[in-house]
MARBA-3410 file (N, C-alpha, C, O; in Angstrom, 1 decimal):
230
-17.4,157.9,79.9,-16.8,158.1,78.5,-16.3,156.6,78.0,-15.6,155.8,78.6 ~ -16.8,156.2,76.4,-16.3,155.1,75.9,-14.9,154.8,75.3,-14.3,155.6,74.7 ~ -14.6,153.9,75.5,-13.3,153.2,74.8,-13.4,153.2,73.1,-14.3,152.6,72.6 ~ -12.4,153.8,72.5,-12.2,153.9,71.2,-12.8,152.4,70.7,-12.7,151.3,71.4 ~ -13.4,152.5,69.4,-13.9,151.3,68.8,-12.8,150.3,68.4,-13.1,149.1,68.3
-11.8,150.8,68.2,-10.4,150.1,67.7,-9.7,148.9,69.0,-9.0,147.9,68.9 ~ -10.1,149.8,70.6,-10.0,149.0,71.3,-10.5,148.3,71.7,-9.9,147.3,71.8 ~ -11.6,148.3,72.0,-12.5,147.4,71.8,-13.0,146.1,70.8,-13.8,145.2,71.1 ~ -12.1,146.3,69.6,-12.4,144.9,69.0,-11.2,144.6,69.2,-11.4,143.4,68.8 ~ -9.8,144.6,69.5,-8.7,144.5,70.1,-9.0,143.2,71.1,-8.7,142.0,71.1
-9.8,144.2,72.2,-10.2,143.4,73.4,-11.4,141.8,73.5,-11.8,140.8,74.2 ~ -11.5,142.2,72.4,-12.7,141.4,71.7,-12.2,140.2,71.1,-12.8,139.2,71.3 ~ -11.0,140.3,70.2,-10.0,139.8,69.7,-9.0,138.3,70.7,-8.7,137.1,70.5 ~ -8.9,139.4,71.7,-8.3,138.9,73.0,-9.0,137.5,73.3,-8.5,136.4,73.3 ~ -10.3,138.1,73.6,-11.4,137.0,74.7,-11.6,135.5,73.4,-11.4,134.3,73.7
-12.1,136.1,72.1,-12.1,135.1,71.6,-11.0,133.9,70.9,-11.3,132.7,70.6 ~ -9.5,134.5,70.8,-7.9,133.4,71.1,-8.0,132.8,72.3,-7.7,131.6,72.5 ~ -8.5,133.7,73.1,-8.3,132.8,74.6,-9.2,131.4,74.7,-9.0,130.3,75.1 ~ -10.1,131.9,74.2,-11.4,131.2,74.0,-10.8,129.9,73.4,-10.5,128.9,74.0 ~ -10.7,130.2,72.1,-10.4,129.0,71.2,-8.8,128.2,71.8,-8.7,127.0,71.5
-7.9,128.7,72.3,-7.0,128.2,72.7,-7.2,127.1,73.7,-6.7,126.0,73.8 ~ -8.2,127.8,74.5,-8.6,126.7,75.8,-9.4,125.6,75.3,-9.5,124.7,76.1 ~ -10.1,125.5,74.0,-11.0,124.3,73.3,-9.8,123.6,73.1,-9.6,122.5,73.6 ~ -9.0,124.3,72.3,-8.0,123.2,71.7,-7.1,122.7,72.7,-6.8,121.6,72.3 ~ -6.4,123.1,74.1,-6.1,122.5,74.8,-6.9,121.6,75.5,-6.4,120.7,76.1
-8.0,121.7,75.6,-9.1,120.9,76.5,-9.1,119.3,75.2,-8.9,118.1,75.4 ~ -9.3,120.0,73.9,-9.5,118.6,73.1,-8.1,117.5,73.0,-8.1,116.3,72.7 ~ -6.7,118.7,73.5,-5.5,117.9,73.2,-5.4,116.8,74.5,-4.9,115.7,74.3 ~ -5.8,117.2,75.5,-6.1,116.8,76.9,-7.0,115.3,76.9,-6.7,114.3,77.6 ~ -8.0,115.5,76.0,-9.0,114.8,76.0,-8.6,113.6,75.2,-8.8,112.4,75.5
-7.9,114.0,74.1,-7.7,112.9,72.8,-6.0,112.1,73.7,-5.5,111.1,73.3 ~ -5.3,112.8,74.7,-4.4,112.2,75.2,-4.6,111.0,76.1,-3.9,109.9,76.1 ~ -5.8,111.5,76.9,-6.6,110.6,77.7,-6.9,109.2,76.8,-6.6,108.1,77.1 ~ -7.6,109.5,75.9,-8.0,108.5,75.0,-7.7,107.6,74.2,-8.4,106.6,73.8 ~ -5.9,107.9,74.0,-5.3,107.1,73.4,-5.1,105.9,74.0,-4.9,105.9,75.3
-5.2,104.4,72.9,-5.2,103.3,73.5,-3.3,103.1,73.4,-2.4,103.6,72.7 ~ -3.5,101.8,74.9,-2.3,101.6,74.6,-1.5,100.5,73.6,-2.3,99.6,73.5 ~ -0.4,100.2,72.9,-0.1,99.6,72.2,-1.1,98.1,72.7,-1.6,98.0,73.8 ~ -1.3,97.3,71.8,-2.0,96.0,72.0,-0.8,95.0,72.6,0.3,95.3,72.0 ~ -0.6,93.9,73.4,0.3,93.2,73.4,0.5,92.2,72.6,-0.3,92.0,71.7
1.7,91.5,72.6,2.2,90.7,71.3,1.4,89.4,71.1,1.4,88.7,72.2 ~ 0.8,88.8,70.1,-0.1,87.4,71.1,0.8,86.8,71.1,2.0,87.0,70.8 ~ 0.2,85.8,71.4,1.3,84.4,72.5,1.4,83.8,71.1,0.8,84.0,70.0 ~ 2.5,83.0,71.8,3.2,82.0,70.4,2.1,80.8,70.3,1.4,80.3,71.2 ~ 2.2,80.5,68.9,1.4,79.3,68.9,2.0,78.2,69.6,3.2,78.4,70.0
1.3,77.0,70.0,1.9,75.6,70.7,1.6,74.5,69.8,0.6,74.0,69.5 ~ 3.2,74.2,69.4,3.3,73.6,68.1,3.4,72.1,68.7,4.1,71.3,68.0 ~ 2.7,71.7,69.8,3.0,70.4,70.2,1.8,69.6,70.6,0.7,70.2,70.7 ~ 1.7,68.5,70.7,0.2,67.9,71.4,0.4,66.4,72.0,0.5,65.4,71.2 ~ 0.3,66.1,73.3,0.6,65.0,73.7,-0.6,64.4,74.3,-1.3,65.2,75.0
-1.1,62.8,74.1,-1.9,62.6,75.0,-2.2,61.6,76.2,-1.5,60.6,76.3 ~ -3.0,61.9,76.9,-3.1,61.7,78.3,-2.4,60.2,78.5,-2.4,59.1,78.0 ~ -1.8,60.7,79.5,-0.9,59.1,79.8,0.1,58.6,79.3,0.8,57.6,79.7 ~ 0.3,59.7,78.2,1.7,59.4,77.2,3.0,59.8,77.8,3.0,61.0,78.1 ~ 4.1,59.2,78.0,5.3,59.6,78.5,6.0,59.8,76.9,6.4,58.9,76.2
6.1,60.8,76.8,7.2,61.3,75.8,8.7,61.1,75.9,9.5,61.2,74.9 ~ 8.8,61.0,76.8,10.4,60.9,77.5,10.8,59.7,77.8,11.8,59.5,78.5 ~ 9.9,58.6,77.4,10.0,56.7,77.2,11.1,56.7,76.1,11.0,57.3,75.1 ~ 12.2,55.8,76.5,13.0,55.0,75.7,12.7,54.8,74.0,11.5,54.4,73.8 ~ 13.3,54.8,73.3,12.6,54.8,71.6,12.9,53.4,71.7,13.8,52.9,72.4
11.8,52.5,70.9,11.9,51.5,70.3,12.8,51.0,69.2,12.6,51.4,68.0 ~ 13.8,50.2,69.6,14.9,49.9,68.7,14.2,49.9,67.2,13.0,49.9,67.4 ~ 14.3,49.8,66.1,14.2,49.5,64.8,14.5,48.2,64.6,15.5,47.6,65.2 ~ 13.5,47.5,63.7,13.9,45.7,63.5,15.0,45.7,62.7,15.3,46.6,61.9 ~ 15.7,44.7,62.8,16.7,44.6,62.5,16.5,44.3,60.9,17.4,44.7,60.2
15.5,43.8,60.3,15.4,43.7,58.9,14.2,44.8,58.4,13.0,44.6,58.4 ~ 14.6,45.8,58.0,13.7,46.7,57.7,12.5,45.9,56.4,11.3,46.2,56.3 ~ 13.2,45.1,55.9,11.9,44.7,54.7,11.1,44.1,55.6,10.3,43.5,54.9 ~ 10.8,43.9,56.8,10.1,42.9,57.4,9.2,44.0,59.1,8.6,43.5,60.1 ~ 9.5,45.4,58.6,8.9,46.2,59.5,7.5,46.1,59.4,7.1,46.6,60.4
6.6,45.7,58.9,5.4,45.3,58.7,5.0,44.5,60.0,3.9,44.8,60.5 ~ 5.8,43.6,60.5,5.6,42.6,61.5,5.5,43.5,62.9,4.7,43.1,63.8 ~ 6.3,44.8,63.1,6.3,45.6,64.3,5.0,46.6,64.0,4.0,46.7,64.8 ~ 5.1,47.3,62.9,3.9,48.3,62.2,2.4,47.5,62.6,1.6,48.0,63.4 ~ 2.2,46.1,61.8,1.0,45.2,62.4,0.8,44.4,63.0,0.4,43.4,62.3
1.0,44.0,64.6,0.8,42.7,65.0,-0.1,42.1,64.8,0.1,40.9,64.6 ~ -1.2,42.4,64.8,-2.2,41.7,65.0,-2.9,41.2,64.0,-3.7,40.3,64.0 ~ -2.5,42.2,62.6,-2.6,41.8,61.1,-1.6,40.3,60.8,-2.1,39.3,60.2 ~ -0.5,40.5,61.2,0.5,39.4,61.1,0.1,38.1,61.9,0.1,36.9,61.5 ~ -0.2,38.6,63.0,-1.1,37.1,63.7,-1.5,36.4,63.0,-1.1,35.3,62.6
-3.2,37.3,62.5,-4.0,36.8,61.8,-3.8,35.7,60.6,-4.4,34.7,60.3 ~ -2.8,36.3,60.1,-2.1,35.6,58.3,-1.5,34.3,58.9,-1.8,33.2,58.5 ~ -0.7,34.4,60.0,0.2,33.7,60.6,-0.4,32.1,61.2,0.1,30.9,61.1 ~ -1.8,32.8,61.8,-2.3,31.4,62.3,-3.6,30.8,61.3,-4.4,29.9,61.6 ~ -3.4,31.6,60.2,-4.3,30.7,59.3,-3.3,29.8,58.4,-3.5,28.6,58.1
-2.0,30.5,58.0,-1.1,29.6,57.3,-0.7,28.4,58.4,-0.7,27.2,57.9 ~ -0.4,28.6,59.7,-0.6,27.5,60.5,-1.5,26.4,60.3,-1.2,25.2,60.1 ~ -2.6,26.9,60.4,-3.8,26.0,60.3,-4.0,25.2,59.5,-4.4,24.1,59.7 ~ -3.7,25.9,58.0,-3.8,25.3,56.8,-2.6,24.5,56.5,-2.8,23.7,55.7 ~ -1.6,24.5,57.0,-0.2,23.5,56.6,-0.8,22.5,58.0,-1.0,21.3,57.7
-1.1,22.7,59.2,-1.6,21.7,59.8,-2.7,20.6,59.0,-2.4,19.4,58.8 ~ -3.9,21.2,58.8,-4.9,20.3,58.0,-4.0,19.6,56.5,-4.0,18.4,56.1 ~ -3.7,20.1,56.2,-2.5,19.3,54.9,-2.2,18.5,55.2,-2.5,17.4,54.7 ~ -1.2,18.7,56.8,0.0,17.2,57.5,-1.3,15.9,57.5,-1.0,14.7,57.2 ~ -2.4,16.2,57.9,-3.0,15.2,58.2,-4.0,14.4,57.2,-5.0,15.0,56.7
-3.6,12.4,56.8,-4.2,11.8,55.6,-5.7,12.2,55.6,-6.1,12.6,54.5 ~ -6.7,12.3,56.8,-8.0,12.1,56.6,-8.6,14.0,56.1,-9.7,14.4,55.6 ~ -7.6,14.7,56.6,-7.8,15.7,55.7,-7.5,16.4,54.6,-8.0,17.4,54.2 ~ -6.4,15.6,54.0,-6.0,15.1,52.8,-7.4,14.7,52.2,-8.0,15.5,51.5 ~ -7.6,13.9,52.3,-9.1,12.8,52.1,-9.9,13.9,52.3,-10.1,14.1,51.1
-10.5,14.7,52.8,-11.1,15.5,52.6,-11.0,16.8,51.8,-12.0,17.2,51.1 ~ -10.0,17.6,51.8,-9.7,18.5,51.0,-10.0,17.7,49.2,-10.6,18.5,48.4 ~ -9.6,16.3,48.8,-9.8,15.9,47.7,-11.0,15.8,47.3,-11.2,16.1,46.1 ~ -12.2,15.4,48.3,-13.7,15.4,47.8,-14.2,16.5,48.2,-15.4,16.5,48.5 ~ -13.3,18.0,48.4,-13.7,19.2,48.7,-13.2,19.9,48.8,-13.1,20.7,49.7
-12.4,20.0,47.3,-11.2,20.8,46.7,-12.3,22.4,46.3,-11.8,23.4,46.6 ~ -13.1,22.5,45.9,-13.6,23.8,45.6,-13.8,24.6,46.9,-13.6,25.8,47.0 ~ -14.2,23.9,47.8,-14.3,24.8,49.3,-12.8,24.9,50.1,-12.5,25.7,50.9 ~ -12.3,24.2,49.8,-11.2,24.4,50.7,-10.4,25.9,49.5,-10.0,27.0,49.9 ~ -10.4,25.3,48.3,-9.4,26.6,47.5,-10.4,27.7,47.7,-9.8,28.7,47.2
-11.6,27.9,48.2,-12.4,29.3,48.3,-12.1,29.5,49.7,-12.2,30.7,50.0 ~ -11.8,28.7,50.6,-11.8,29.2,51.8,-10.2,30.0,52.2,-10.1,31.0,52.9 ~ -8.9,29.1,51.3,-7.9,29.3,51.3,-7.6,30.9,50.6,-6.7,31.6,50.9 ~ -8.5,31.0,49.6,-8.1,32.4,48.9,-8.7,33.6,49.6,-8.2,34.7,49.5 ~ -9.7,33.5,50.3,-10.6,34.2,51.0,-9.7,34.7,52.3,-9.8,35.8,52.7
-8.7,33.3,52.8,-8.2,33.9,54.1,-7.2,35.0,53.4,-7.1,36.2,53.6 ~ -6.6,34.0,52.6,-4.9,34.7,52.0,-5.4,36.1,51.4,-4.5,36.8,51.4 ~ -6.3,36.5,51.0,-6.8,37.8,50.1,-6.9,38.9,51.4,-6.2,39.9,51.5 ~ -8.1,38.4,52.6,-7.6,38.8,53.9,-6.3,39.5,53.8,-5.9,40.5,53.2 ~ -5.8,38.7,54.5,-4.0,38.9,54.7,-3.6,39.3,54.4,-3.0,40.3,55.0
-3.7,39.0,53.1,-2.5,39.9,52.2,-3.2,41.6,52.3,-2.4,42.6,52.6 ~ -4.4,41.8,52.1,-4.6,43.0,52.0,-4.3,44.2,53.4,-4.0,45.4,53.4 ~ -4.5,43.1,54.8,-4.1,43.8,55.6,-2.3,44.1,55.6,-1.8,45.1,55.9 ~ -2.0,43.4,55.4,-0.6,43.5,55.5,-0.1,44.5,54.4,0.4,45.6,54.6 ~ -0.3,44.2,53.5,0.2,45.3,52.1,-0.7,46.5,51.9,-0.4,47.3,51.0
-2.0,46.7,53.0,-2.6,48.0,52.7,-1.5,48.8,53.5,-0.5,48.3,54.1 ~ -1.9,50.5,53.5,-1.3,51.5,53.9,-1.2,51.4,55.4,-2.2,50.9,55.9 ~ -0.2,51.8,56.2,-0.5,51.6,57.5,-1.1,52.8,58.2,-1.0,53.9,57.5 ~ -1.6,52.8,59.3,-2.5,53.6,59.9,-2.1,53.6,61.2,-2.7,52.8,61.9 ~ -0.9,54.4,62.1,-1.1,54.2,63.1,-1.3,55.2,63.8,-1.2,56.4,63.4
-1.8,54.9,65.2,-2.2,56.1,65.8,-1.3,56.8,66.4,-0.6,56.0,67.1 ~ -0.8,58.5,66.7,-0.1,59.4,67.3,-0.6,59.5,68.3,-1.8,59.9,68.1 ~ -0.1,59.3,69.6,0.0,59.6,71.1,0.9,61.1,71.1,0.4,61.8,71.9 ~ 1.8,61.6,70.3,2.3,62.9,70.7,2.9,63.1,69.5,3.6,62.2,69.1 ~ 2.5,64.5,68.7,3.9,65.5,67.9,4.3,66.9,68.1,3.9,67.7,69.0
5.1,67.1,67.1,5.6,67.9,67.8,6.4,68.5,66.2,7.2,67.9,65.4 ~ 5.8,70.1,66.2,5.9,70.7,64.8,7.3,71.3,64.7,7.9,71.6,65.8 ~ 7.8,71.5,64.0,9.7,71.7,64.1,9.5,72.7,62.6,9.7,72.3,61.4 ~ 9.2,74.0,63.0,9.4,74.6,61.6,10.9,74.9,61.6,11.4,74.6,60.5 ~ 11.9,75.5,62.3,12.9,75.6,62.0,14.0,74.2,61.0,14.9,74.1,60.2
13.3,73.5,61.6,14.0,72.0,61.5,13.4,71.6,59.8,14.1,70.9,59.0 ~ 12.0,72.2,59.6,11.1,71.5,59.0,11.1,70.0,58.5,11.4,69.4,57.5 ~ 10.5,69.7,59.8,9.9,68.3,59.8,8.9,68.0,61.2,9.1,68.8,62.2 ~ 7.9,66.8,61.3,7.5,66.7,62.1,7.4,65.7,63.2,7.1,64.7,62.6 ~ 7.6,65.4,64.4,7.8,64.4,65.2,6.7,64.0,65.7,5.7,64.7,66.1
6.8,63.0,65.7,6.0,61.9,65.8,5.9,60.6,66.9,6.7,59.6,66.8 ~ 5.0,60.6,67.9,5.4,59.5,68.7,4.1,58.3,68.5,3.0,58.7,68.3 ~ 4.5,56.8,68.6,3.8,55.8,68.3,4.0,54.9,69.4,4.9,55.2,70.2 ~ 3.3,53.9,69.6,3.1,53.2,70.4,4.3,52.1,70.0,4.1,51.6,69.0 ~ 5.2,51.8,70.5,6.1,51.1,70.5,5.9,49.3,71.5,4.9,49.1,72.1
6.7,48.3,71.4,6.8,47.1,72.0,7.4,47.5,73.3,8.5,48.1,73.5 ~ 6.3,46.7,74.7,6.3,47.2,75.4,6.2,48.6,76.0,5.3,49.3,75.6 ~ 6.8,49.2,76.9,6.8,50.8,77.3,7.5,51.5,76.2,7.6,52.7,76.4 ~ 7.8,51.0,75.5,8.5,51.6,74.6,7.5,52.8,73.3,6.3,52.8,73.1 ~ 8.6,53.4,72.7,7.9,54.1,71.9,8.7,54.3,70.6,9.9,54.3,70.5
7.8,54.3,69.3,8.4,54.5,68.4,8.3,56.2,67.6,7.2,56.7,67.4 ~ 9.5,56.7,67.2,9.3,57.6,66.5,9.7,57.9,65.3,10.7,57.3,64.8 ~ 9.1,58.7,64.9,9.2,59.0,63.5,9.4,60.5,63.4,8.8,61.4,64.0 ~ 10.5,60.8,62.3,10.7,62.1,62.0,10.5,62.7,60.5,11.5,62.8,59.7 ~ 9.4,63.1,60.2,9.0,63.3,58.7,9.2,64.9,58.4,8.9,65.8,59.0
9.7,64.8,57.7,10.3,66.2,56.6,9.4,66.5,56.2,8.5,65.6,56.0 ~ 9.3,68.0,55.9,8.2,68.5,55.0,7.7,68.0,53.6,6.6,68.0,53.0 ~ 9.4,67.5,53.3,9.2,66.9,51.7,8.9,65.5,51.6,8.5,65.1,50.5 ~ 9.0,64.7,52.7,8.3,63.8,52.5,6.6,63.7,52.9,6.0,62.7,53.0 ~ 6.2,64.8,53.2,4.8,64.8,53.4,4.2,65.4,52.4,4.5,66.6,52.0
3.1,64.4,51.8,2.2,64.4,50.6,1.1,65.4,51.0,0.9,66.5,50.4 ~ 0.5,65.1,51.7,-0.9,65.9,52.6,-1.1,66.0,54.2,-0.4,65.3,54.9 ~ -1.9,66.9,54.7,-2.0,67.2,56.3,-3.5,67.5,56.1,-3.9,68.5,55.5 ~ -4.4,66.4,56.6,-6.0,66.6,56.3,-6.7,66.8,57.9,-7.1,65.8,58.5 ~ -6.7,67.8,58.4,-7.8,67.8,59.8,-9.2,67.3,59.8,-10.0,67.7,58.9
-9.5,66.8,60.5,-11.0,66.2,60.2,-11.6,65.8,61.8,-10.9,65.2,62.7 ~ -13.2,66.2,61.8,-13.8,65.8,63.0,-15.1,65.2,62.3,-15.7,65.5,61.3 ~ -15.3,63.9,63.4,-16.1,62.6,63.1,-17.2,63.6,63.3,-18.0,63.0,62.7 ~ -17.7,64.6,63.6,-19.2,65.5,63.8,-18.9,66.8,63.6,-17.9,67.2,64.2 ~ -19.6,67.6,62.9,-19.5,69.2,63.0,-19.6,69.7,64.3,-19.0,70.7,64.6
-20.6,69.0,65.4,-21.0,69.5,66.5,-19.3,68.9,67.5,-19.4,69.2,68.7 ~ -18.5,68.5,67.2,-17.8,67.9,67.8,-16.6,68.9,67.6,-16.1,69.2,66.6 ~ -16.4,69.2,68.9,-15.2,70.1,68.8,-13.8,69.8,68.6,-13.1,70.5,67.9 ~ -13.3,68.5,69.7,-12.0,68.1,68.8,-11.5,67.4,67.5,-12.3,66.8,66.9 ~ -10.7,67.5,67.3,-10.3,67.4,65.8,-8.9,66.3,66.0,-8.1,66.3,66.9
-9.0,65.4,64.8,-7.6,65.1,64.6,-7.3,65.2,63.4,-8.1,65.8,62.6 ~ -6.1,64.7,63.0,-5.3,64.6,61.7,-4.9,63.7,61.1,-4.5,62.7,61.8 ~ -4.9,63.5,59.8,-4.1,62.6,58.9,-3.1,62.9,58.0,-3.4,63.1,56.9 ~ -2.1,62.9,58.3,-0.7,62.6,58.1,-0.5,61.7,56.9,-0.4,60.6,57.2 ~ -0.6,62.1,55.5,0.2,61.0,54.7,1.6,61.6,54.1,1.8,62.8,53.7
2.3,60.4,54.3,3.9,60.8,53.7,4.4,59.3,52.9,3.8,58.3,52.9 ~ 5.7,59.4,52.1,6.0,58.8,51.5,7.4,58.1,52.5,8.2,58.9,53.0 ~ 7.6,56.8,52.7,8.3,56.3,53.3,10.0,56.1,52.6,10.2,56.9,51.6 ~ 10.9,55.5,52.9,12.6,55.2,52.5,12.3,54.6,51.1,12.9,54.8,50.0 ~ 11.1,53.7,51.2,10.9,53.0,49.4,9.9,53.5,48.7,9.3,53.0,47.7
9.5,55.0,49.4,8.7,55.8,48.3,7.2,55.4,48.3,6.4,55.7,47.4 ~ 6.9,54.5,49.5,5.5,53.9,49.6,4.8,54.9,50.4,5.1,55.4,51.5 ~ 3.6,55.1,49.6,2.6,56.4,50.5,1.9,55.5,51.9,1.3,54.4,51.9 ~ 2.1,56.4,52.8,1.6,55.5,53.9,0.7,56.6,54.8,0.3,57.6,54.3 ~ 0.5,56.2,56.0,-0.9,57.4,56.4,-0.4,56.8,58.0,0.0,55.7,58.3
-0.6,58.1,58.9,-0.4,57.9,60.3,-1.5,59.0,60.7,-1.5,60.2,60.2 ~ -2.5,58.4,62.0,-3.4,59.4,62.1,-3.2,59.9,63.7,-2.8,59.2,64.6 ~ -3.6,61.1,63.8,-3.4,62.0,65.2,-5.0,61.6,66.1,-5.5,62.7,66.3 ~ -5.6,61.0,66.5,-7.1,60.9,67.4,-7.7,62.2,67.3,-7.0,63.2,67.2 ~ -8.9,62.1,67.4,-9.6,63.1,67.7,-9.6,63.8,69.2,-10.4,63.8,70.1
-8.6,64.3,69.2,-8.8,64.7,70.9,-7.9,66.2,70.9,-7.8,66.9,71.9 ~ -7.3,66.7,69.6,-6.8,67.6,69.5,-8.0,68.9,69.9,-9.1,68.6,69.4 ~ -8.1,70.0,70.5,-8.7,71.1,70.7,-8.6,71.9,69.0,-7.5,72.2,68.3 ~ -10.2,72.1,68.6,-10.0,72.6,67.1,-9.3,74.0,67.1,-8.6,74.2,66.1 ~ -9.3,74.8,67.8,-8.8,76.0,68.0,-7.3,76.1,68.0,-6.7,77.2,67.7
-6.7,74.8,68.6,-5.2,74.5,68.4,-5.1,73.9,67.0,-4.1,74.2,66.4 ~ -5.6,73.4,66.7,-5.5,72.5,65.1,-5.6,73.7,64.2,-4.8,73.9,63.3 ~ -6.6,74.5,64.2,-6.2,76.2,63.1,-5.1,76.5,63.5,-4.2,76.4,62.6 ~ -4.7,76.9,64.7,-3.1,77.7,64.7,-2.3,76.7,64.2,-1.7,77.0,63.2 ~ -2.2,76.1,64.5,-1.2,75.1,64.0,-1.2,75.1,62.5,-0.2,75.5,61.9
-2.1,74.8,61.9,-2.6,74.8,60.3,-2.0,76.0,59.8,-1.3,75.9,58.8 ~ -2.2,77.3,60.5,-1.9,78.2,59.6,-0.3,79.0,59.6,0.2,79.8,58.9 ~ 0.0,78.0,60.8,1.4,78.0,60.8,2.3,77.4,60.1,3.5,77.8,60.2 ~ 2.0,76.3,59.4,2.4,74.9,59.0,2.2,75.8,57.4,3.1,75.7,56.5 ~ 1.2,76.5,57.2,0.8,76.5,55.4,1.9,77.5,54.9,1.6,77.8,53.7
2.9,78.1,55.3,3.6,79.0,54.6,4.7,77.8,54.2,5.3,77.9,53.2 ~ 4.8,76.9,55.1,6.1,75.7,54.4,5.4,74.9,53.7,5.9,74.8,52.5 ~ 4.3,74.1,53.9,3.5,73.0,53.3,2.6,73.8,52.2,2.4,73.0,51.3 ~ 2.2,74.7,52.0,1.3,75.1,51.0,-0.1,74.6,50.9,-1.0,74.6,51.8 ~ -0.2,73.9,49.5,-1.5,73.4,49.2,-1.8,71.8,49.8,-2.7,71.1,49.6
-0.3,71.6,50.7,-0.5,70.2,51.4,-1.2,70.2,52.5,-1.4,69.1,53.1 ~ -1.7,71.4,52.9,-2.2,71.5,54.3,-3.9,71.6,53.2,-4.2,72.4,52.3 ~ -4.5,70.6,53.8,-6.4,70.9,53.2,-7.2,70.8,54.3,-6.9,70.5,55.5 ~ -8.5,71.0,53.8,-9.2,71.9,54.7,-10.0,70.6,55.6,-10.0,69.4,55.5 ~ -10.5,71.5,56.4,-10.6,70.1,57.3,-12.3,69.5,57.3,-13.3,70.1,57.6
-12.4,68.2,57.0,-13.3,67.4,57.1,-14.1,66.8,58.2,-13.7,65.9,59.1 ~ -15.1,67.4,58.0,-16.3,66.7,58.5,-17.5,65.4,58.7,-18.7,65.7,58.6 ~ -17.1,64.2,58.8,-17.4,62.9,58.4,-18.9,62.7,58.3,-19.5,61.9,57.7 ~ -19.5,63.9,59.1,-21.3,63.3,59.1,-21.4,64.2,58.1,-22.2,63.5,57.6 ~ -21.3,65.2,57.3,-21.7,65.4,56.1,-21.3,65.2,54.9,-22.0,65.5,53.9
END
């Protein structure tokens, strides 16, 4: 004796709903398994660089007693060039024979003095370009701390506020060369434009990360990387 048609339909519906429930359950289990764990937070950007064999804890070199003569400590070789030529010229003028020679060859003497003086003044009055051995970017203090070689085993420490910085330009000597350097232009206390250079020893990835960290604070002052071979 066969079961009524309505009963058979109810049994068939239960089997369909049961199969659908199992499919939904299997899909939920599979989805739970493939859910990815949240990515760990990105590592903080290293906001400093130190050259090899540089002791960043070395004592600070005392500033010159007369700030107007600071170029002597910043450019000792250039200053020596000028002083040697001045001493040599004075010694020549102190001799009677030299004075007679200068009188007979005044044109040559004037040209020599003008060339030597122009070269010396150009080196002294030109923009300073010191090589940085250590730098640290202080985003909270809004400044960049730089270390430059000083006298003996000491270091000269410069603290450049973001307001005094006029441009920060990464550079590479070759597009195939991974290390980068940075040219930092700034205004000193006398509002004279100066420049310091971080040599091309810093990894390119570190430079890119540091420029991205500085860009919100310095904006357009951060320039694009310059390749000198292009």
